[in-house]
C-alpha positions in Angstrom: 49.8 83.5 83.9 48.1 84.4 87.2 51.2 83.4 89.2 53.4 85.4 86.9 51.3 88.6 87.4 51.3 88.1 91.2 55.1 87.8 91.2 55.5 90.8 88.9 53.3 92.9 91.2 55.2 91.8 94.3 58.6 92.6 92.6 57.4 96.0 91.5 56.2 96.8 95.0 59.4 95.7 96.6 61.5 97.7 94.0 59.4 100.8 94.6 59.9 100.6 98.4 63.7 100.1 97.9 63.8 103.0 95.4 62.0 105.3 97.7 64.1 104.3 100.7 67.3 104.7 98.6 66.4 108.3 97.6 65.2 109.1 101.1 68.6 108.2 102.7 70.7 110.2 100.2 70.6 113.6 98.6 70.5 114.0 94.8 74.1 115.3 94.9 75.3 112.2 96.8 73.5 109.8 94.3 75.0 111.7 91.4 78.5 111.4 93.0 77.9 107.7 93.5 76.9 107.1 89.9 79.9 109.1 88.6 82.1 107.1 91.0 80.9 103.8 89.6 81.6 105.0 86.0 85.1 106.1 87.0 85.8 102.9 88.8 85.0 100.9 85.7 87.6 102.7 83.7 91.1 101.3 83.3 92.6 104.7 82.9 96.3 104.2 83.0 99.3 102.2 82.0 101.0 101.1 85.2 104.2 100.0 83.4 104.7 103.4 81.8 104.0 105.2 85.1 106.4 103.0 87.0 109.1 103.7 84.6 108.5 107.4 84.8 108.6 107.4 88.6 111.8 105.4 88.8 113.5 107.6 86.2 112.7 110.7 88.4 114.7 109.2 91.3 112.3 110.6 93.8 111.7 109.4 97.4 110.2 106.1 96.4 110.4 103.3 94.0 107.7 101.9 91.7 106.9 98.6 90.1 104.2 97.1 87.8 101.1 95.3 89.1 99.0 93.9 86.3 95.8 95.0 87.9 93.3 97.8 87.7 93.1 99.2 91.2 90.2 101.7 90.7 87.5 99.2 91.8 89.2 99.2 95.2 89.0 102.9 95.8 85.8 103.2 97.8 86.3 106.2 100.2 84.2 109.3 99.6 86.3 112.2 100.7 83.5 114.7 100.9 80.2 114.1 102.8 79.3 111.6 105.4 78.6 112.3 109.1 80.5 115.3 110.5 82.5 114.1 113.5 83.6 116.5 116.3 87.3 117.4 116.0 89.2 116.2 119.0 90.9 119.0 121.0 94.4 117.7 121.8 95.9 118.4 125.2 99.3 119.8 125.5 101.8 117.3 126.9 105.1 117.8 128.6 106.7 114.8 126.9 108.5 115.0 123.6 107.3 112.6 120.9 110.0 110.2 119.5 111.4 110.7 116.0 109.8 107.4 115.0 106.9 105.3 116.4 105.7 101.9 115.4 102.9 100.4 117.6 103.9 96.8 116.5 107.0 97.3 118.7 105.2 99.0 121.5 102.4 96.4 121.7 103.9 93.1 120.5 101.0 91.0 121.9 98.3 92.7 119.8 98.0 90.3 116.9 95.7 92.5 114.9 98.6 95.0 114.5 100.5 92.4 112.5 97.6 91.6 110.1 97.3 92.7 106.4 93.7 92.3 105.5 92.5 91.9 101.9 89.4 93.7 100.6 89.6 91.8 97.3 87.6 93.4 94.5 85.2 95.3 96.6 85.4 99.0 97.3 85.3 98.4 101.0 88.4 100.2 102.0 86.3 102.7 104.0 85.1 99.8 106.2 88.5 98.0 106.4 90.5 101.1 107.5 87.9 101.6 110.3 87.6 98.1 111.7 91.3 97.4 111.5 92.0 100.5 113.7 89.1 99.6 116.0 90.5 96.1 116.5 93.9 97.5 117.3 92.5 100.0 119.8 90.4 97.3 121.6 93.6 95.4 122.2 95.7 98.4 123.2 93.1 99.8 125.6 92.8 96.3 127.2 96.5 96.1 128.0 97.1 93.7 125.1 94.8 91.1 126.4 91.7 91.5 124.2 92.3 90.1 120.7 88.8 90.9 119.3 88.6 91.5 115.6 85.8 93.9 114.5 83.9 92.7 111.4 84.4 94.5 108.1 81.6 92.4 106.8 79.1 93.6 109.4 80.0 97.3 108.8 80.0 96.9 105.0 76.6 95.2 104.7 74.6 96.7 107.6 75.5 100.4 107.7 73.1 101.7 105.1 73.9 105.3 106.1 77.6 104.8 105.4 77.2 104.7 101.6 76.9 102.0 99.0 78.8 99.0 100.4 81.2 97.7 97.7 80.5 100.8 95.7 82.0 103.1 98.3 81.3 104.7 101.6 82.1 107.5 104.1 84.8 106.7 106.6 83.5 109.1 109.2 80.1 107.4 109.2 81.7 104.1 109.9 82.9 105.4 113.3 79.6 106.9 114.1 77.9 103.6 113.3 80.3 101.7 115.7 79.3 104.1 118.5 75.6 104.2 117.7 74.8 100.6 116.7 77.9 98.6 117.5 79.7 96.0 115.3 80.0 92.3 115.8 83.3 90.3 115.7 84.6 89.3 112.3 88.0 88.2 110.9 89.4 87.1 107.6 87.7 84.9 105.1 86.9 81.4 106.5 87.5 82.4 110.1 84.9 80.4 112.0 85.9 81.7 115.4 84.3 85.1 114.7 80.7 86.0 114.1 80.8 87.5 110.6 84.1 87.0 108.8 84.8 88.6 105.4 82.9 87.1 102.5 85.7 87.3 99.9 88.8 85.1 100.0 92.2 86.8 99.6 93.4 87.2 96.0 96.6 88.3 94.3 96.0 91.8 92.9 99.3 91.6 91.0 98.0 88.6 89.0 95.9 89.3 85.8 93.7 86.6 84.4 95.3 83.6 86.0 94.7 81.5 89.1 94.4 83.6 92.2 93.2 86.8 90.5 90.2 88.7 91.9 86.9 88.7 90.0 86.3 91.9 88.0 83.3 92.9 90.0 81.4 91.9 93.1 78.1 92.8 94.6 77.5 93.8 98.3 76.0 90.9 100.3 72.8 91.4 102.3 73.0 92.4 105.9 72.7 89.5 108.4 71.4 89.9 111.9 73.1 86.7 113.1 76.4 84.9 113.1 77.6 82.9 110.1 76.9 79.2 109.8 80.4 78.3 111.1 79.8 80.2 114.3 76.6 79.3 116.3 77.1 82.0 119.0 74.4 84.5 119.7 75.3 87.7 117.9 74.4 89.8 121.0 77.3 88.3 122.8 79.7 89.1 119.9 79.1 92.9 119.7 81.7 95.6 120.2 80.9 99.3 120.7 82.6 102.6 120.4 82.5 105.0 123.4 83.4 107.9 121.1 83.9 109.0 117.5 85.9 112.0 116.4 88.2 113.5 113.8 91.8 114.6 114.2 93.8 116.9 111.9 97.3 118.4 111.6 100.6 116.6 111.9 101.3 117.2 115.6 97.7 116.2 116.7 97.7 113.0 114.6 101.1 112.0 116.1 99.8 112.6 119.6 96.6 110.6 118.9 98.6 107.7 117.4 101.0 107.7 120.4 98.3 107.8 123.1 95.5 105.7 121.6 96.7 103.7 118.7 96.0 103.5 114.9 93.5 105.7 113.1 91.7 105.6 109.8 93.0 108.0 107.2 91.7 108.9 103.8 93.4 110.5 100.8 93.3 111.1 97.1 94.8 108.3 95.0 96.7 109.4 91.9 97.7 107.1 89.0 101.2 106.6 90.4 100.2 105.4 93.9 99.1 101.8 92.8 102.7 101.3 91.5 104.3 101.9 94.9 106.8 99.3 96.1 109.1 101.0 98.7 110.3 104.3 100.0 108.3 107.4 101.0 105.5 108.0 98.6 104.6 111.4 97.3 102.6 112.2 94.2 104.8 112.9 91.2 102.8 111.9 88.1 99.3 111.0 86.9 95.8 112.2 87.5 93.4 111.5 90.3 91.6 108.1 90.4 89.5 108.4 93.5 89.5 108.3 97.3 91.0 105.6 99.4 90.9 104.8 103.2 93.7 103.0 105.0 94.9 102.4 108.6 97.6 104.8 109.7 99.7 103.3 112.5 102.9 105.4 113.1 105.6 107.6 111.7 109.3 108.0 111.1 112.0 109.5 109.0 113.8 107.9 106.0 116.8 109.5 104.3 115.7 112.8 105.9 112.1 112.6 104.7 109.4 112.5 107.3 106.6 109.9 106.7 103.5 108.3 108.0 103.5 104.5 108.3 100.3 103.0 106.9 98.7 99.6 106.3 96.9 99.0 103.1 94.2 96.4 102.5 95.4 95.2 99.1 97.1 91.9 100.1 100.7 91.4 101.3 101.9 91.2 97.7 101.3 94.9 97.2 103.8 97.6 98.3 106.2 96.9 101.2 104.5 93.6 102.3 101.2 95.3 102.4 102.4 98.6 104.0 103.5 101.9 102.6 105.0 105.2 103.8 103.7 108.5 102.7 105.2 111.9 103.1 104.4 113.6 106.5 103.9 117.2 107.4 102.8 118.6 104.0 99.3 117.1 103.9 100.3 114.8 101.0 97.3 114.0 98.9 95.1 115.4 101.7 95.9 112.6 104.1 96.3 114.9 107.2 92.9 116.5 106.7 90.9 113.3 106.8 91.7 111.3 109.9 88.9 109.5 112.0 89.1 107.5 115.2 87.3 106.7 118.4 87.8 104.8 121.7 86.2 101.5 122.5 83.7 100.9 125.3 
């Protein structure tokens, strides 16, 4: 009985410290938003089959298909709040930007540009969009020689000021954290060559209830201050840092940023039709809002007379156009041109 009472008192003390710390870090409005976000994420609010049929019958700029998966748990980007980054003032250039731009063609030796990461059933898109762009920029700035992968795991678990881990976070805060604290190396699940690889294995989001499907829910792991068991290196030797963190807005400015410095992280409102995307240039045509999502924007182009942004999702290669999608450019589709964050590596 005595042992039980001691354990209970220790647990109560620890919980009280956590509770006070939690409320100290976030405002009541942010906590209320987080709780509402969790409730919404747990709701399977649409019939993808019906929506896909509606989209295809409209013969719009894109085609839809049915994925037997609720995507709301993956929408972890808070579109309002987070750290306010300075907006980058773009310099006027004499050169004319090309009609289309794909950095995979410009920088063929940068292996990270070819990767499609998988966040599995964790609302970690805010972390994935950031570290994917950081990894690309490290390679591009090095003249395609540095193939370092920045760890989504490290950012997800250790940046307490970024939000709530698998329950969502602020993309802008991710870039500030990279500049202020740094992030260690980390690749895909099972990658023993990096310090902190992702903790969840890839899963097929289009599969429902069979082998390969994601678990329904997942908790955020604890922050670790060392490398994983498979990598015995000193974490201090595995760190990367940002030299700057900033925001970019507007079509022309985003294009110039992509062209000069590489991929960026962009966030936008996801509506019920977006998860059914298969090909073409996405634009919202039906359904209500589900939440915020962060992705990596890499380039631009024109398809059948429609301007688009070329983006990389983190929902497995089985989703969309082999893991990528195009979204209408120049009209701030779903708010995507108002929420772009980036930075340069040290």
